[in-house]
ZABADREN-727068 format. One record per residue: x, y, z of N, C-alpha, C, O in turn; residue in three letters. Coordinates in steps of 0.001 Angstrom, whole numbers, plus 500000, padded with zeros to 6 digits. Layout:
<sites>
XYZXYZXYZXYZALA...
</sites>
This chain:
<sites>
639749687093429985641365688700429531642132688818430857641899688970432056MET643116688674430060644442689152431584644814690246431511645294690887430576GLN644503690589432949644573692071433257646359692654433537646779693807433453ARG647090691444433867648447691871434537648421692340435974649257693113436442GLY647429691832436630647525692294438197648384691063438568648374690055437861TYR649014691151439521649803690045440305648982688873440954648541689200442056PRO648758687987440686648344686810441471648986685916441981650111685801441494VAL648698685106442905649529684464443845648295683203443862647223683334444452LEU648646682151443197647664680899443438648180680000445340649261679865445914ALA647075679694445619647609678821446969646534677585446627645668677785445775ILE646602676573447173646642675428447553646138675643449156646707676108450144SER644438674926448867644170674952450823645152673849451237645988674086452109TYR645072672569450600645739671716451220646694671977451655646987671893452847GLU647570672455450520649190672869451079649089673466452137649417672845453148ARG648614674841452270648358676075452942647931675719454830648074676519455754LEU647270673945454939647129673460456032648196672571456469648556672317457618VAL648679672107455262649760670825455482651008671554456176651557671300457248THR651241672399455355652653673200455443652696674884455375653253675755454708GLN651742674778456502651555676117456994652873677385457008652836678345456240PRO653589677244457656655158678476457475655349678550455925655284679591455271GLU655586677332455442656433677043453955655047678388453200655333679571453011GLU653986677923452973653162678555452224652443680131452663651817680842451877GLN652778680509454416652523681625454760653926682575453807653818683633453186LEU655102681749454006656487682386453734656237683093452123656437684212451652ARG655676681755451564655388682485449734654624683544449801655017684590449285ARG653076683459450610652260684791450977653436685913450679653740686514449649VAL653984685938452066654655687152452620655383687650451592655414688833451251CYS656209686375450895657323687055450031656753687613448742657349688494448121ALA655358686996448255654420688133447398654073689189447397654010689952446433PHE653647689490449085652980690964448832654619691689449518654287692764450017MET655496691577449625656866692155449888656592692238451308656935693344451727GLY656060691426452291655871691964453803657036690718454525657591689881453813ILE657227690798455893658215690244456398657301689098457062656347689451457756GLU657526687968456897657165686761457836657053687094459109657419688212459470PHE656603686312459875656609686572461313655788685434461858654605685199461613ARG656920684516462930656201683388463617654653683998463943653913683427463142ASP654101684638464526652655684951465075651813684677464011650607684631464255GLU652191684492462910651204684086462077650677682785462007649672682485461362MET651364682010462679651119680752462542650385680636464010650493679476464408LEU649929681169464606649714681033465709648256682077466136647968682693467162HIS647594681917464873646476683349465166645415683334466094644896684402466419HIS644953682066466651644483681829467935644768682786469186643929682926470076PRO645956683410469196646495684226470414646180685448470378646050686104471412ALA645998685971469118645609687581468390643964687552468502643169686690468126HIS643778688663469079642600688991468976641950689540466978642625690047466082SER640495689149466976640031689163465920638788689929465537637640689611465845HIS639145690942464852637756692243464524636804691244464114635720691222464698ARG637088690260463027635938690045461993634960688845462651634233688153461937GLU635034688709463965634247687789464693632919687871464705632489688950465112ILE631750686688464234630536686827464251630360686903465784631124686678466723LEU628242687563465637628243687015466990627982685558467678627836685508468900GLU627921684310466842628167683443467619629892682564467672630255681474468115ASN630606683704466976632104683559467581633116683011466385634346683045466418GLY632425682588465509633258682218464064633322683363463459632570684320463641LEU634451683275462540634812684094461944634192684053460513633727682971460156ALA634142684980459761633861685047458158634304683502457640635407682956457666VAL632806682950457087633532681789456266633228680630457540633778679531457465GLY632471680902458507632273679951459539633836679153460191633982678020460649ASN634436679814460078635826679240460826636018679574462326635581680607462833SER636687678648462978636870679527464312638323679488464738639273678723464900ASP637947680756464826639644681968465257640107681117466643641040681708467186PRO639814680220467167640437679826468541640774678736467546639767678363468147THR641106677935466743641742677136466161643315676859465592643538677768464792ARG643913676407465638645436676612465102645413676072463883644621675147463701LEU646109676439462983645826675596461129646346674576461221647543674349461401ILE645028673476461042644934672252460979644633671749459671644279672408458693ASP644849670235459775643908669971458382642663668751458878642616667558458578THR642021669305459464640485669077459781639800669390458782639222668366458419ALA639512670331458061638746670541457307639024669969455717638184669980454817SER640207669546455632640654668759454528639701667544453856639462666549454541VAL639200667653452580638209666388452187636939666396452776636264665369452700GLY636329667773453575634887667938454157634081667905453160632954667446453345GLN634425668332452003633866668592451098632812667011450579631603667154450393TRP633419665752450424632907664497450229631616664225450974630703663633450398ARG631468664735452554630186664739453380629159665612452978628000665485453372ASN629593666620452100628837668057451804627899668259450925626735668649451021SER628780667837449766628482667626448209627786666116447543628209664963447456LEU626601666756447173626352665326446317627146664969445200628057665775445008ALA627106664125444486627878663602443802627727664557442040628605664977441285PRO626402664584441961626266666006440803626669667331440806626783668007439784GLU626972667866442373627614668892442507629046668609442400629561669423441633ASP629903667756442882631287667278442431631509667586441038632201668507440603VAL630945666844440468631020666592438715630812668069438182631691668503437437ALA629548669026438545629415670210438263630743671100438761631297671777437895LEU631179671119439879632198671579440276633479671030439272633986671990438690ALA633994669989438997634625669397438760634956670205437043636037670590436596GLN633491670248436352633439670582434854633440671959435278632689672349434384GLU633659672872435853633529674295435560635071674434435995635868675024435265ILE635496673799437359637113673851437515638077673434436577639234673828436431ALA637310672414435840638819671592435300639283672599434393640302672849435037GLY639331673129433727640278674031432593640876675057433435641748675758432922PRO640495675284434825641110676517435505642153675787436530643221676299436866LEU641774674758436889642767673622437378643997673211436760645035672873437329ALA643833673259435905644699672737434613645922674125434503647149674180434591ASP645141674843434334645915676254434019646724676441435760647896676804435860MET646064676200436684646781677078437868647827675827438685648516676048439681ILE647737674796438115648851673524438839649988674019438871650683673776439857THR650595674991437633652150674410437354652755675543438542653943675630438851PRO651363676584439260652132677978439697651776677922441611652050678797442432PHE650943676276441903650971675909442973652292675471443511652390675344444732LEU653330675224442738654404674209443232655382674880443919656333674263444399ALA
</sites>
């Protein structure tokens, strides 16, 4: 059911391969100014750090945006899990793809 809320589709792969371009899209969508500091988040303090030093989602707040995690699902998901995810996301992916350009 479409509720009319504004939504911006973001591709993770595009975010990490083209961070400035994608962050500019996000800022424009949100109506806020893009700042170069957004590309250097390790230089800033983070309130959401867990006891193990990682941020929510187990991301390392000391790393710059990079592509190291792209494709890591291949090492973590069993073939049947991938098939299930594709079955679930297939129709959604087709709907979202035009908005990722």
